N, C-alpha and C positions, 0 to 999 in steps of 0.2 A: 504494500499499500504506500502510495506516494502522499506524504503530507505537503501540500503547496504552502509557501510562505511569499508574500510580496516584500521584498527586500527594502525597496524604498519607502513603502508604507512603515514597515517595522522601524526603520531608522528614523522617520519624521515622528513617529509615536514615542519612541525612545527620548528623542530630544525634547519633546513637549513635556514628557513626564519628568525629566531631569530638571527642566526649568521649574516646574511647579512643586517639586519634591520638597519636603522639610530638611532640615539639617542632618537628620539621622541617616546613617550610612546605608546604602542600597546595594545589595550584590548586584555586580555586572557593571556599576559605574567605573570610570577611570579614577584611580586614587590621586587626589588633590594633593595629598603629601608627598607626591613622588613627581616633583617638577611639573605639577598640573596633570599628571598622568601618563605623559610622554616624554621622554629624553632622546637626543640624538647625539652621537659621537663621532667626530671627524679625526680618523687617525692619519690618513695620509694628506700631502698638500694638495691643494685644489689643481685640477678638478679631480676630486676624489672618487674612486670606484669601489669603496669599502662596502662590505657585504656581511651581515652576521648570519650564520646558519644554524647556531645552537646556544642554548643558554641553560645554566643550572642556578640554583639558589642553595647555598651553603648553609649549614645548621645555625650559623650565627646571622643569617640574613643578607649576607653579602652576595652580589650577583655577578656570576662570571659568564661572559659571552665569548663565543668563538667564532671566526669567520676567515675573511681575507682582507687584506689591505692591498690597495692598488692607487698609484698616483694618477692615472689617467686611462681612458679606454684604450685597449690594445698594448697596454704595458704590462710587463710581468707583475704578478702578484705575490704576496707572501703570506704565511700564517699570521694571524692577529688574534691575540686574546686580551679582553679587558676585564677588570673588576670594579665594581661600583659597591659603595656603601648602602646600606639600607634606605637611605634617605635620596639616593640616585647620584650623589657626588662621586667622582673618580676616587678610587682608594690608592692614594699616592705611595702607600707602602707596599704596593704590587708592582713588580717589574720595573719600568721606567715611567714614573708619574702615572701609574695606572694601566699601562699598555705592556705587552710582549709582543714583539714582531720578530719573525725568524723565517730563515729559508727562502730569501729571495730568489725569483726565476720561474714563478708560476704556481707555485703550490696554493692550495686553500685548505682550511680545516672546516670539517663537515659536522663533527659532533664532540662533545666534551662531557666528562664525568669526573666526580670526586671519589677518590678511594678512601678506604678505612682511615688511613693515615693523614688524611687531609690533603693529599697531593692531587693535582690536577692532571688528568689524563685526556688527551685529545688525539683525534685521528683526522687523516685527510690524505693528500697526495703530495709527495715530494719528489722531485727529480724523475718522475715518470713511475715512481713506486708508491705503494702504500706507505704512509708514515704515521707512527705513532709517537707522541711527545709526551714526556712527563715532566712537570713542573713541582717544585716544592711549593709550600703554602705562600711563601713570600714572592713566587713568580720566577724563581732562578731554575736554570735547567738542572735536572736531577741526575747528577753523575753516576748514580747507582743503577741507572736504567738505560740499556743499550749502550750506545757510544754518545757520550755527553748528554743523555737525555733523550735521544732518537734512536727509533728502531725503524729501519726500512726492510720491506720485503716486496717480492713480486709474486703475484697469484699463480703464474705460469710462466714458462720460457717463453721468450719473444711475444710477450702479450701488451696490450695497452690496459693499465689497470686503474681502477677507481675505487673509492672508498665510500661508504654510505651510513654506516652506523656503529656505534660502540656500545659495549655493555660490560660491567664488572661482576665477576662472580664473588660470592662471599669470601672465598679462599685466596682472593687476590688475582686471581687469573683474568685475562683481559680477552674479550671476544670482540672480533671485528667482523662486519660484513661488508660486502662489496660486489664488484663484477669485473670481468676483464673481456677484452675482445682479441681473440687470436684467429686470423684469416677472415672469414666472413661472418662468423658466429659469436654471439654473445653468451657468456656463462655466468652464472652466480657463484660466489664462494664465501666461505667463512672461515677464518682463521682464530686460533687460541695461541695467546702468548703467556709464559709464565710471568710470576711478579717482577722478575728481573729484565724482562723484555725479549728473552730468547722464545723461539717457537716451542710450542708444547708438543713433543714427539709421540705423546700418547693420544692425540687427537687427529682424526684423519689420516692424510698422507703427510706425515713429517710436520704435523701442525696446521695444515690446510686441508678442508674438505670442499671439493668443488661439487656444485649442486646441479649442474646440468644447464641446459640451454634456456633461454627465454621461453621457447616453444613448449616446454613442459612445465612451465610454472615457476621456473628458477629465478626470474629477475627480481632482485631486491634493490633496485635502483633508488627507491623512494626511502630506503633506510628502516623498514621494519624489523625490529629485533628485539627479543626479550629473553631472559635467562630465567627459568623457573628455580625455586628453592632447592629442588633435587638435582640441580646441574643440567637438565635437559634444555636445550637451546631452540627458540622458535624464531623462524625466519619468514617474512613474508613479503609479497609483491604482485606485480601484474603478471598474468600469464601471456605468452606469446601473442595469442589470437587477439587479446585485449578484451574478450568478452567475459573473463572471469578473474577474480583475483584469487591469490593462493597462499596457504599457510603451510610450512613444513616444520616438523619436529625431529631434531637430531638428538640422538643419545648423548651422553657425556663423552664418548669416545668419537663423536663425529658422524656416525652411522645414522641412517633413516631410523625413526623410530616406528617400528611396524605396528605398535598398539594405537597409533595416532591416525584417525581418518583412514585413508586406504593406502597401505603401505608407508605410512609417514606423511602423506600429503592430503590436504582437505582443499578443495575448490569450490568457490560459490560464484554463481551469476548473479549480478546486480545490474539492472536496467539493459540497455543494448550494448554498452561498452562500460568499463569500470577499471579503476586503478587504485589500489590498496596503497596508502602512504604512511600509515602509523599503527602500532600495536601497543597495547598496554596490559598488565596482568592485574586482575583483582585478588584480594587475599583469599577468596575461596577458590581460586585456581582457574576460573573462567577467564576466557581470552577476549579482549576487546580489539576489534580492528575498525579503522576509519579510513575513508577515502572518498573518491568522487566517482560519479556514474553519470551516464547519458540516459535521459527519460525517452529519447528517440534517436534515431541515426544521426550521426554527425551532418550539419553543424549546430546540433542542439547545444545548448549551454551545458556546462557541467554543474551537478548538484552534490550535495553533501550526503554521504551514507555512513551508517555504522552497522557493523555485524558483530555478534557476540556468539562465541562457541563454548560449548562445555569443556571440562578438562580433557576429555577424550577426542574432541575434534568435532562433535555433532553440533549442529546449530540449537541455540539455547531458545526454546519454544517461549519462555517467559519474557523475551525480549523483541521488542517491535513486533512484527507481523512474522512470526516463525523464525525469529533469530535476526531479522534484518530490519532496520529502521532507515526508510529512504526519506530524506527532508528535502523539499523543493525549494532550498535556498541557494541561489546561484553564488558560488564561490569557489575558491581553490583551498582545500583543507590541508593541513600539513600535520605536526605532531598532535597527539592527543594524551592526557593524563586522567588517570582516576582518582578523584577524591576519596579521602577515608571513609565518607558516608556512602560511597558506590556511584555518585553522580559523575557523569562522563563530560570533560571539557576538551573541545578541539579548537585548536588555533586555525583561524581561516584568514583568507584575503577576499574581501568583498571588492565586487568590480562595478557596483552600481550606486555608489555615493558621490554626488556631483560629478559623475562622469569619469571619476578617478578610482584608483584602488587604494584600499585602506585595511589596516590590520584590527582584527576583532576577535571574539571568542563566540562559540555557540556550546550551550550546556543542555544535556539531556539527562533525565532522571535514570534510576538504575532499571527501568522497565523500557527504556528506550523512547519515551515521550519528551518533547521539549519540556524544559524545566520553566515553568511560569514565573517563579520567584527569581528569575536571573534575568536582568535587563528587561527586555520587552520579548515575551514569548520565547525565551531562552538565548536571545541575541544581545550580546554585551554592547555597551557604547562603543562605535567604532572610533578609531583615532582620526584627528582631524576632519570631522564631518563636514566642515564648510569648505574644505577642498584646497586650503592653502599649499599643501605639498601635492605636487603632480602625481606621484606614484609612491605607495608604501606596499611591501610585501612581508607578510609574516612567515617565518621560518620554523620556529619552535616556540613551545610554551612550557613552563615548569610551575610547580607549586611551592610557594614561601613556607617552608616548615614552621617559621616562627609566628606567622600571622595568618596563614591559610589563604593569603591573597595569591594571585594569579599573575605571573609574569612572562612576558612574550618578548622575542626578539626578531629583528629582521632588518629592513632597510627603509630609508626615507630618502627619496630623491626629488629635487626641486624641478625637474623636467621629465617628461616621459620618454619610455623606451632607451634607458641608458645613455641619454645625452646630457644629462645634468650631474650635478654633484651628488654622489651616492654616500650616505653615512650610516652607521650602526644605529639601528633604532631599538628602544626599549620602551615598553609600555607595561603599566601594572594596574589591574583591576581588583576591586574590592570581591573577595570570594564568598563572604557570607554576610 
């Protein structure tokens, strides 16, 4: 069942509601104590091509954002990681004035995590390889990890490699998902590293498990990755045909888990075309996946969908319509998180506010219905609803463990289509 929502109407209703609201906090509004709700940070000299792809919130409320720094379109980029204090100001005790940049020549950082020791682990591409970086809590390169804090590896010989997601196991091992192109085919792969950065030879083939081509559901280009408490690994993405999205579960040794779905693989059709972009685990073991779908053949707009699976891989009948919640909200969904009370928050980019794109959130109840107590009909206040910025894109979302507020990262650009100054963008919404 498709739940249709008028994006423009929702945004207008939300703005009217906020203008008339009393001083009491309302879930889904931008946090006025965080620079008015939205902050931008320019790392590179103008014209900047900075882009944030990942975000985490530390236990002390500090916000770590990771992506790329680039001084101008067409110039090489570098890894870029920033840390902000809870009020949004740069943490000058981190790196150089709040920034860490490294590995000039084209790299980008696509995901970031905090390990049990408070160290920052980031993944991306460096010099054509997959690169995993570890920093100390102060932003210094961790010399006990790899070579000077960096580990580089290739998915396969003579391949073009990319990374898409990162997860940490409770025992300190690091799981990386990505894909590679060799010849005319694309394949997905997962690697596991020991805590010192060396490949874990007990996983897959000397530390790497190749998952097959995009045609059999192996494409994890959007970075859907999660590690279960028992050490099993879930990866998800779009099948090669585009008509289904796929979730695979690996055993702790990297082999497909035959007890999950059909031979370790679950595929679900959503609309006429679909693309899984994110995955999160609930405490009860249920698997939440979020992505986009077409309600009709292209060039139909992309809409938001969420699918929830039981721990064994079957669709959860208590969620949406037979496990699938299709929301007629025209947007580009990215990462999702599950709040402690079971509500599901997806970071999205809206494309119909003042004819520009803007960052916002959409929240579902645990049964898959839009959360009427969050913003307007589940839609949080969009950033810059008046259209001052020409383009904003949301890449990732995280929960602040100190306040339960919701933090997102992406870009803000003052001209459309990569022609203006691009900056890291951070936004924070009240979560309750």
